[in-house]
C-alpha positions as CSV (number, residue, x, y, z in Angstrom):
1,M,132.8,110.4,101.9
2,N,132.5,107.6,99.1
3,E,130.1,105.0,99.1
4,H,131.8,102.3,100.5
5,E,132.6,104.3,103.3
6,L,129.1,105.5,104.0
7,I,128.0,101.7,103.3
8,Q,130.6,100.7,106.3
9,W,128.8,103.7,108.3
10,L,125.9,102.6,108.1
11,T,126.3,99.1,109.0
12,S,128.4,100.1,112.4
13,W,124.8,102.0,112.9
14,V,122.6,99.5,112.4
15,Q,125.0,97.0,114.4
16,R,124.6,99.2,117.4
17,A,120.9,100.3,117.1
18,T,119.8,96.5,116.7
19,G,122.6,94.8,118.4
20,V,123.2,92.4,115.5
21,D,126.6,91.0,115.2
22,S,126.6,91.8,111.3
23,V,124.3,93.3,108.4
24,D,124.5,92.3,105.2
25,P,124.2,95.8,103.1
26,T,121.7,94.0,100.1
27,T,119.2,92.5,103.0
28,P,116.4,94.9,104.0
29,L,116.5,96.7,106.7
30,E,113.3,95.5,108.4
31,T,115.2,92.5,108.6
32,Y,116.9,93.6,111.4
33,G,114.1,94.9,113.3
34,L,114.7,98.8,112.7
35,A,111.5,100.6,113.9
36,S,110.1,103.7,112.4
37,R,111.3,106.1,115.7
38,D,115.1,104.5,114.3
39,A,114.7,105.8,111.0
40,V,114.4,109.3,112.5
41,I,117.3,108.8,114.3
42,L,119.2,107.3,111.7
43,S,118.0,110.7,109.4
44,G,119.6,113.0,112.3
45,E,122.9,111.5,112.6
46,L,122.9,111.4,108.8
47,E,122.2,115.1,108.7
48,Q,125.4,115.8,111.1
49,L,127.5,113.4,108.9
50,L,126.6,115.1,105.6
51,G,126.1,118.2,106.8
52,R,122.8,118.4,104.8
53,R,119.4,117.8,105.6
54,V,118.2,114.4,105.3
55,D,114.6,113.9,105.0
56,P,113.5,110.7,107.5
57,T,111.2,108.5,105.0
58,I,114.6,108.0,102.6
59,A,115.4,104.8,105.1
60,Y,112.1,103.3,104.1
61,Q,112.1,104.4,100.3
62,Y,115.7,102.7,100.1
63,P,115.3,99.4,102.6
64,T,118.8,98.5,102.2
65,V,122.4,99.9,103.6
66,A,123.9,99.3,100.0
67,A,120.4,101.2,98.2
68,L,120.5,104.0,100.8
69,A,124.2,104.9,100.6
70,K,123.9,105.0,97.0
71,A,120.6,107.2,97.2
72,L,122.6,109.6,99.6
73,L,125.2,110.1,97.6
74,A,123.3,110.6,93.8
75,S,123.1,114.0,92.7
76,K,119.6,113.5,91.8
77,Q,117.2,111.2,91.1
78,E,115.4,110.3,88.0
79,A,111.8,111.2,87.9
80,P,109.4,108.2,86.3
81,E,108.6,109.3,82.9
82,V,104.4,109.8,83.1
83,V,102.6,109.9,80.0
84,R,100.0,112.5,80.4
85,R,96.5,111.8,79.2
86,Q,95.5,112.0,75.6
87,A,92.6,114.6,75.0
88,T,90.4,112.5,73.9
89,A,87.8,113.2,76.3
90,T,86.6,116.9,77.1
91,P,86.5,118.2,80.2
92,A,82.6,118.2,80.6
93,T,82.8,114.3,80.3
94,H,86.5,113.6,81.8
95,D,85.9,115.8,85.2
96,I,83.6,114.9,87.4
97,A,81.4,116.6,89.6
98,V,80.6,116.5,93.3
99,V,76.5,116.8,93.6
100,G,75.9,116.0,97.0
101,S,77.0,114.8,100.2
102,A,76.4,112.9,103.5
103,G,77.9,111.8,106.6
104,R,78.2,111.0,110.3
105,F,81.0,111.3,112.5
106,P,81.5,111.1,116.5
107,G,79.8,114.2,117.9
108,A,78.4,115.4,114.9
109,R,74.8,113.2,113.1
110,N,75.5,115.2,110.0
111,N,77.9,117.5,107.5
112,D,76.8,120.5,108.9
113,E,77.2,119.5,113.1
114,F,80.8,118.5,111.9
115,W,81.7,121.8,110.3
116,Q,80.4,123.5,113.4
117,M,82.3,121.6,115.3
118,L,85.7,122.4,113.5
119,L,84.6,126.0,113.9
120,D,84.0,125.9,117.5
121,G,87.6,124.1,117.4
122,R,86.1,121.4,119.7
123,S,87.5,117.8,119.8
124,A,85.5,114.6,119.0
125,T,87.7,112.2,120.6
126,G,87.4,110.6,124.0
127,P,87.1,107.6,126.6
128,L,85.5,104.2,125.6
129,P,81.8,105.0,125.8
130,P,79.4,103.2,128.1
131,M,78.3,99.8,126.5
132,R,81.0,100.0,124.0
133,W,82.3,96.1,123.8
134,D,80.5,95.1,126.9
135,E,80.3,92.0,125.1
136,Y,83.7,91.1,125.7
137,L,84.0,92.1,129.3
138,G,83.2,88.3,130.3
139,D,86.5,87.4,128.7
140,P,89.4,88.3,131.6
141,V,92.1,88.5,128.9
142,V,90.2,90.9,127.0
143,R,88.9,92.5,130.0
144,T,92.0,93.0,131.7
145,K,93.2,94.4,128.4
146,M,90.6,96.7,127.9
147,A,91.5,98.3,131.7
148,E,95.1,98.4,130.6
149,E,95.4,99.6,127.1
150,N,94.7,103.0,125.9
151,T,91.1,103.0,124.1
152,N,90.2,106.4,123.4
153,G,88.8,106.9,120.5
154,G,86.1,108.9,117.9
155,Y,82.9,107.1,118.9
156,M,79.9,107.5,117.4
157,D,76.3,107.7,119.2
158,G,73.5,105.0,118.2
159,I,75.5,102.9,116.1
160,A,73.0,100.3,116.9
161,S,69.8,101.8,115.9
162,F,68.3,102.1,112.8
163,D,65.3,102.5,110.6
164,H,64.5,98.7,109.4
165,E,60.9,99.5,108.4
166,F,61.8,102.3,106.3
167,F,64.3,100.0,104.0
168,G,61.7,97.0,103.9
169,I,64.1,94.8,106.1
170,S,62.6,92.8,109.0
171,P,63.9,93.2,112.3
172,L,65.8,89.4,112.6
173,E,67.5,90.2,109.4
174,A,68.2,94.0,110.4
175,Q,69.8,92.1,114.0
176,N,72.2,90.2,112.2
177,M,73.4,93.0,109.8
178,D,76.9,94.8,110.1
179,P,76.1,98.5,111.8
180,Q,78.2,99.6,108.7
181,Q,75.4,98.1,106.5
182,R,73.1,99.8,108.1
183,I,74.5,103.2,108.4
184,M,75.4,103.1,105.1
185,L,72.3,102.3,103.8
186,E,71.3,105.6,105.5
187,V,73.8,107.9,104.1
188,A,73.1,106.9,101.2
189,W,69.7,108.5,101.2
190,E,70.9,111.5,102.8
191,A,73.1,111.9,100.1
192,L,71.2,111.5,97.2
193,E,68.3,113.6,99.4
194,D,71.2,116.4,99.3
195,A,72.1,116.0,95.6
196,G,68.4,116.6,94.9
197,L,68.0,112.7,93.5
198,A,65.1,111.0,94.3
199,P,65.9,107.4,94.8
200,S,62.9,106.0,93.4
201,E,63.8,108.1,90.0
202,L,66.8,106.1,89.5
203,R,65.3,102.9,89.8
204,G,66.8,100.1,87.1
205,A,69.3,103.0,86.5
206,P,73.3,102.7,85.6
207,V,73.8,104.1,89.5
208,G,77.5,103.1,91.0
209,V,77.8,102.4,94.7
210,F,81.8,102.1,95.5
211,V,82.0,102.0,99.7
212,G,85.6,101.6,101.0
213,S,85.5,99.8,104.3
214,S,88.4,97.6,105.7
215,N,87.1,96.2,108.7
216,N,85.2,93.6,109.8
217,D,84.5,93.6,113.5
218,Y,80.8,93.1,113.8
219,G,81.6,89.4,111.9
220,M,84.4,89.0,114.5
221,L,81.2,89.6,117.2
222,I,78.9,87.2,115.3
223,A,81.1,84.5,115.4
224,A,82.7,85.0,118.8
225,D,78.9,83.6,119.7
226,P,77.9,80.7,117.2
227,N,75.1,80.3,119.2
228,E,73.6,83.6,118.8
229,A,74.2,83.6,114.9
230,H,71.6,83.1,112.6
231,P,72.0,82.5,108.3
232,Y,71.3,86.6,108.3
233,A,74.8,86.5,109.3
234,L,76.1,85.5,106.4
235,T,75.2,88.5,103.8
236,G,75.1,90.5,107.1
237,A,78.8,90.0,108.2
238,S,79.9,90.7,104.9
239,S,82.0,93.6,103.9
240,A,81.1,93.2,100.4
241,V,77.9,93.2,101.0
242,I,77.9,97.3,102.4
243,P,77.3,98.5,98.6
244,N,75.6,95.8,97.3
245,R,73.0,96.5,100.2
246,I,72.4,99.8,98.6
247,S,71.9,98.6,95.3
248,Y,69.5,96.2,95.8
249,A,67.6,98.3,98.6
250,F,67.3,101.0,95.7
251,D,67.6,98.9,92.6
252,F,70.6,100.1,91.2
253,R,72.1,98.9,88.4
254,G,75.6,100.0,88.1
255,P,78.9,98.7,88.9
256,S,78.4,97.7,93.4
257,M,82.0,97.4,94.8
258,N,83.4,97.4,98.5
259,V,87.3,98.5,98.3
260,D,89.6,97.5,101.3
261,T,92.7,99.1,100.5
262,A,93.2,100.4,104.2
263,C,93.6,103.7,105.1
264,S,93.0,104.6,101.6
265,S,90.5,102.5,101.3
266,S,87.6,105.7,100.8
267,L,89.7,107.5,98.5
268,V,90.1,104.5,96.3
269,S,86.9,104.0,96.0
270,V,85.9,107.7,94.8
271,H,88.7,106.8,92.1
272,H,86.9,103.9,91.3
273,A,83.8,105.9,90.8
274,V,85.6,108.1,88.9
275,R,86.7,105.9,86.7
276,A,83.2,104.1,86.5
277,L,81.9,107.3,85.2
278,R,84.3,108.2,82.5
279,D,84.0,104.7,81.0
280,G,79.6,105.0,80.8
281,E,79.4,101.9,83.5
282,A,77.8,104.7,85.3
283,D,75.6,107.9,85.1
284,V,75.6,108.8,88.1
285,A,77.5,107.2,91.8
286,L,78.3,107.2,95.0
287,A,81.4,106.7,96.7
288,G,82.7,107.3,100.4
289,G,83.2,104.6,103.2
290,V,82.6,103.9,106.6
291,N,84.5,102.4,109.6
292,I,82.8,101.2,113.2
293,L,84.5,100.1,116.1
294,A,81.9,97.3,117.0
295,N,85.0,95.4,118.8
296,P,87.9,95.6,120.6
297,F,90.7,93.7,119.5
298,A,92.0,96.5,116.4
299,S,92.5,98.7,119.1
300,L,93.9,96.9,121.4
301,A,96.4,95.6,119.1
302,F,97.2,98.9,117.9
303,S,97.5,99.7,121.9
304,E,100.1,97.4,122.5
305,L,102.3,98.0,119.3
306,G,102.5,101.6,121.1
307,V,101.0,103.8,118.4
308,I,98.0,105.0,119.7
309,S,97.8,108.4,120.7
310,P,98.8,108.8,124.8
311,T,97.0,111.9,125.0
312,G,93.9,110.9,122.7
313,R,94.1,113.6,120.8
314,I,95.0,114.1,116.7
315,H,97.7,116.2,115.6
316,A,98.6,115.6,111.8
317,F,101.6,116.8,110.3
318,S,102.7,118.5,113.5
319,D,105.6,118.0,115.6
320,D,103.8,117.3,118.6
321,A,102.2,114.2,116.7
322,D,102.2,111.6,119.2
323,G,100.0,108.3,117.8
324,I,96.9,107.5,115.8
325,V,93.5,107.4,116.9
326,R,90.8,105.4,115.9
327,A,87.8,106.5,115.0
328,D,83.7,105.5,114.0
329,A,82.7,107.9,110.8
330,A,81.0,107.0,107.5
331,G,80.5,109.5,104.4
332,F,79.3,109.4,101.0
333,V,79.5,111.9,97.9
334,V,77.3,112.0,95.1
335,L,78.8,112.2,91.7
336,K,78.1,112.8,87.8
337,R,79.9,113.7,84.8
338,V,80.2,117.4,84.9
339,E,78.5,117.8,81.4
340,D,75.4,115.7,82.9
341,A,75.5,118.0,86.1
342,V,75.3,121.2,84.2
343,R,72.7,119.8,82.1
344,D,70.5,118.7,85.1
345,G,71.0,122.0,86.8
346,D,72.5,120.4,89.6
347,D,74.2,122.2,92.3
348,I,77.8,121.4,91.7
349,L,80.0,121.4,94.9
350,A,83.7,120.4,93.9
351,V,84.9,118.8,90.3
352,I,87.4,116.1,90.7
353,K,90.2,116.9,87.5
354,G,92.6,113.6,87.9
355,T,92.8,110.5,90.2
356,A,95.5,107.6,90.4
357,T,96.6,104.7,92.1
358,N,99.4,102.7,92.8
359,S,101.1,100.4,95.2
360,D,104.1,101.2,97.5
361,G,105.4,97.9,96.1
362,H,108.7,96.9,98.9
363,S,109.5,99.3,100.6
364,N,111.4,98.8,104.4
365,G,108.5,97.0,105.9
366,L,105.1,95.7,104.9
367,T,103.4,98.8,106.4
368,A,105.9,100.9,105.8
369,P,105.5,103.9,103.4
370,N,107.5,104.4,100.1
371,P,108.0,108.4,99.9
372,E,108.9,107.3,95.6
373,A,106.1,105.5,94.5
374,Q,103.5,108.2,96.6
375,V,105.4,110.9,94.3
376,D,104.6,108.8,91.3
377,V,101.1,108.4,92.3
378,L,100.8,112.0,92.6
379,R,101.8,112.8,89.5
380,R,99.9,110.1,87.6
381,A,97.0,112.0,89.3
382,Y,98.2,115.4,88.0
383,A,98.7,113.6,84.5
384,D,95.4,112.6,84.4
385,A,94.4,115.5,85.7
386,G,95.7,117.0,82.4
387,V,98.1,119.7,84.3
388,D,102.0,120.0,84.0
389,P,102.6,119.9,88.0
């Protein structure tokens, strides 16, 4: 089969799958309304047509009929050239040590309980707990959707509890603070404690704080009833203030930033922390992320889209995977340059040798993955680590 014949076959397939009268081979497939499940079906039929395995992700990687046909018939895709890092730094200054950690999870108040839950094979997902999202039951539309849609998820207990006096915060200000700010203050303290670092001894020091956070549920909750809002909500509902609340409370002087790259926010926060340590902007860094489901809107929207697992269970990388499960969680790792960790006699839990970030660029849909870009960033991470994959 030549390229022209394959383009004709693909054009006919898209017309049958979508019901459109004509398909332009140079127009992105997303324009015609193809969904993820269509890509899987297409890959299966292409396997039969071409007599070889076809990865379902190829339709994301090559977003038009013409590009897809060319890729399917190409003998080999050229890998982008990646320049490996120069040996300008020793491993002791380039590599980053993890010297402490802390976390909160559904069904587990700390890391030890979380690992025990994994060892026991216990699930942390389940139905919506009592009192969660009750503020919205007065709205008949939301109340109906909450009754009809799938709201199973991973929910932490006690997201409203907070020892405001411990952090020198007034009750009124604490009431107007996003639970994500309150929880991350506590988890930051616990992570530093796990690392054997006293926050009081780090006052005024170049300690960086990098928090991955991609939702503003509490801000939406406050905005829903302006009569209940207080001027403290201006800072209390800001995602940018999650890391800066920590830097302010402990008087840390390193970079302090919120990172929002959706699902990759926590990993990208670690990337920025690693770069800050290597560049000398920070000598210690807290990096992590938080996600608290404080209102129902995103969960209901995901359910309406049909992407929430009907079983309410996570089957990542499994043949029986049937959707996502939204959940609360919070966590921090404490990072130092390996050289400094060894000098200080720290307990090194792990070593980060390389990191990299990029964007998928244009794929077959705003939320669709681009395997080529993902392979590229993996190569870059290997190159940053000085490793030949």
